[in-house]
Structures are given as structure tokens and as C-alpha cells.
N, C-alpha and C positions, 0 to 999 in steps of 0.2 A: 494662530490657533486653527483657523478653518483649513489652511493649506496642509497642516500636519495631519488633521483628521482625514482630509481627502486623500492624502498619500497613503494613510494607514489602511484604507479599505481596499487597496489594490492587493489581491492575494492570489496565490497559485498553489494547486496541488502538485507535488513532485512525486511521480510514480517510481520510486527508487527500489533497490533490492532490499531484502529483509535485513534488519540490523539486530533484531532480538528474537527472530523466529519467523516462520512463514506468515503469521498473522499480524506482523507489525508494519505500519505504514509511516511515511515521513510527511509531515505537513510543514511547509516553509512559508512564513509571512515576511514580506519585505516592503520597504518603502521605495518608490521609484527613484532612481538616482543614488541609492545607498551604496556605499563602498563595501569592500570585502570585510567580512566579520560583523557587519551591521545587521544581517538577516537573523531571524529567530527561527530555530528548527525545533519542532516537537516530535517526539516518538510516541505514537499512539498504538497500544496493544488492543486489537479488535477481536473480541472473543467469538463473535458470530455475525451473521449477516444483519440481524436486527440491530446490533450495536453499531455497525457501520452506517446503517440508515439513520439512526438517531444522531450519530456524530455529525453526519453531513447536514441533516435538517437543522440542528442547533447552530452549526457554523453559518449556514445560509441565512437563518433567521437573524443571527447576530449581525451579519453583514448588511442585511436590509435595514435593521434598526440603526446601525452605525451610519449608513448612507443618509437616512432620514435626519439623524442628529446633526450630521455634517451640514446638511442643507439648512437646518435651523441656525447653526452657528454662522454660516456664510451670510445668511440673511441679516443676522444681528450685526456682523462686521460691516455690512453694507448700509447699516442704518435703517433697515427695514423692520416692520413690526413682526411680533411673534417669534422672537429668537431665543426664548428661554429653553433650557434643557428640561425634558420631562423627568419626573421623579420615578423611582423604581416601580411603583404601583401602576403608573401610566404606561411605562415600558412593557410591563407584563400584559396589560390589556391590549396593547398594540400587537404583541406577539401572538396572543390567543386569537385575536381577530384575523390576523394574517393566516395562521394555521388552519382556521375554519374555512378559508377560501381555497386552500390547496388540496384538501382531502376529498376523496370520492364521497358522494352523498347519496341519499335515497333516490334522487332524481337520476343518477347514473344507472341504477339498477334496472330502470325501465328499458334501457338500451340493450339489455341482454337478450331481448326477443329477436334482435336482428343478427345475433352471432350465429355463425354456422356456415355450411356450404350450400349454395343455392344455384338452381337453374333459373335463368331469367328469360322472359319473353317481352320484347319491347315493341310498342306501337308508336310511330311518329307521324304526325299530321303536317306534312310539308306544305300542303295546299289549303290548310284550314280544317276545322272540326267537321265541316260538312262533306268533306271528300274522304275516299278510302285511305286508311293509314298504310304506311310502309312498315312491314313487320320483320323482326329479326330475333334470333336467339343468342344467348350467351351464358356465362357463368360468373358467379361472384363468391369470393371468400371473405368472410367478415370475422374479425378476431379482436379481442381486447388488447390494447397496447398502453404503454406508459402508466403502469400500475392501475389499470382499470379506470383511467380517467377519460379515455377515448376508445371508440371502436374504429377500426380501420377496415375499409372495404377496398378490395382489389378486384376490378371487373375486367373481363375479357369478352369481346363479342365482335360485332361488325356494325357498320353504319353505312347507309346509302348516301353517297355523295355525288355531286355533279362531276362528270368526266369531261375529257377534252372534246368529245363529240356533241356535248350538250345533253346527253342522257344521264341516267343514274347508274352507278355501279357500286357494289359493296367494297368497303375498305376495312382493314382491321381497326378495331377500336379498343383502347385500353384506358381505364380510368382508375384513379386512386382518391379516396375520400376519407376524411376524419370527421367524426361526430362526437360531441361531448356535451357537458353541461357546465356553464360558467356560474359557479356558486356566488360570485360577487354581483354579477348583473342579473342573476336569476333567469337565465335564458338558455335554451338549447342552441348550440352553435355548430356549424359545420363548414367544411371546405371541400371543393372538388377540383381536380386537375386531370387532364387527359392528353393523349398523344396527338389530338387534332386541333389543339388550341394552345395559345400562350397565355390565355386569361385564367386566373385563379378565381373560381366562384366562391363566394362567401355567403352563408345564409344564417339567419337568427330567428328563433321563434319559441313556441311552447307546445304543450300537449293538453288535451282535454282531461277532465277529472277521471274519466274511465281509463286513461293511459293507453287507449287504443288508437288515438288520432293525434298525429303530430303535424303542426302547421308552421312553416317557416317562410321568410321573405328574404329576397336578395335582389341583386341587379345583374344584368348581363348585357354585353355589348353585341351589336349586330352590324358587323363591318359592311356587309353587302348592302345595307339600307342606310349606312352612315348614321346609325343610332347609337348613342352612348347611354349606358346605365338604364336600360329599360327594366321596369319592375317585373319580378318573377315571383310566383307563389309556388311553394312545394308542399304537397299534402301527402303524408304517408299514413296508410290505413292498415292496422294489424287485423287481418281476417281471422286467423287462428294461429296456433303455435307453429304451423308449417307453411303459412302463406301470408304475405303482405304485399301491398301495392303502393307504388310511388307515382303520383300524378304531378305534372309540371304545367303551370298555367302562365301564359304571357299576358300580364295585366296591361301592358302597353297597347295590346290589341283589343282587350275586353276582359271583364271579370271571369267569364266562363270559357275563355279561349284556351282550351287544352291543346298542348303541342306534343307532349310525351306522356306515355303511360308504361310503366315497367312492373310486371308481375313477378314476384320472387316466390319460387316453390322449393321447399327444402329438399335436398338430395337425400335419398334413402339408401 
């Protein structure tokens, strides 16, 4: 029983040619190892984009529930507790709970303040907060992606880096980040990757009641000091509709040890 359900949840979309018109798609379900003629093909007439979306969501929701049920049956087959199949009412609640976690929420709307084209001015304190910062300029493009579940930032600028002579020289810097809100964990989440590192930065946090202050925490490696996972705090302040500031603090060195400050000014 468990093996047949497990096989049944392996599905694939087949992007075939139209069989009933330009709006017809073919969906084929098969069991792994099935022979010729054992697959099942459905012809779905999709009237508009909304219909396609609903079809995909319903199928995906069904697969998630089927996978969950398969796990319960496998547990039962193995003699483990909690193996009974849920009734239709419970299944409906499971689907509604899942759907609530995947849809953009009110929390996502607060990220709209960061969307747009920006000029950036960066200050970096290589020698600590008591020393003069190294300053540079750049640009950032921020847009909604993935159905307004995330904003994506694409930054271009420069960064002062040690050169072969032991001095500092500017090098091109490019970074890409995603920021969103996890409805299940009730946290703002983000990632950052750039062309000068192979480390993917991950941060999680929240915003204050005013919606103008976002605070997140994450970790960062420091290879030059042989330090792994030093704690980092990210503070983003919305100054007005056309300006916001990101401050990055190295908590490994101290609570107020600011290492980077980036001011975003909207392009006119």
C-alpha cells in the first residue's frame, strides 16, 4: 500500500503541442517503472491565466497532501504510531493551512518601500568605528519577483580591497539579494550573494510597529581571522519615501561595532 502511494506521487508536466486548440495542455501522471500504456493522460482546456494558476495550485496542494498521507501509511506499515488516514474535513483544514502560508500577506506590503531605482553611498569601517570610513558610490535596482512574495535587489558598485602591494584598491562589486516574509515562521527573511565571496548570507528578523525600522540577524565567516559564524545585525531605517539606510553591525566585536552603512536615495 505504502509503495503504491509513494509511486503515485511521482508526477510530471508534459509540455506537448495543442491537441484541442492553443489553450489545451497535456498532463501525464505515471508510476515509476510503469510500462507502455500504463500512464494516464489528461487533456485540460485552460481558458485563461487565472485558470492555469488555479489548476497548478490545486494539483500541487493535492501532491503535498498525498505525500503527507503516504508518510502516514508508511509509518503504519512500519508499526509506528499515528498511521491513520485523515478524514475529508481534516484534509480540507490541512489544505487551507498550507494555502495561508504560500500567499503574500500584509507583511509583504511593507517591503514595497524598497522597490525602485536607487543611488547608493557606502561607508565601510575597515579599521573600526573610531577611524575614518572608506566611501564609495553605486546603484541598486529593486523589484518584486515570484508573485510579490519577494523583492530582489541587484546592486552594482565598487569595494576597496587589499591589492598585491599591500595597499587598498577599488574592485567592481556586484550583489544580488532576496527579501521576503515567511508566513509560517512570522519572520522577515533575506539572502545576499556577491561576486567577491562564495558565502551565501542569510538573515532573519522583524520590524517595529511603525513599519519604519527592520532589524535582522545572521552570521558571517571571516576567513582572514579564522572565524566562523560571527553574529551580524542588520538594521534598515526608512527615513522617507525616497531614502532609507542599511547599517551592519559586527556583534562578534561589540554591540555597537558598525562596519558598513549604505544610504539609498531614490533616482529622480
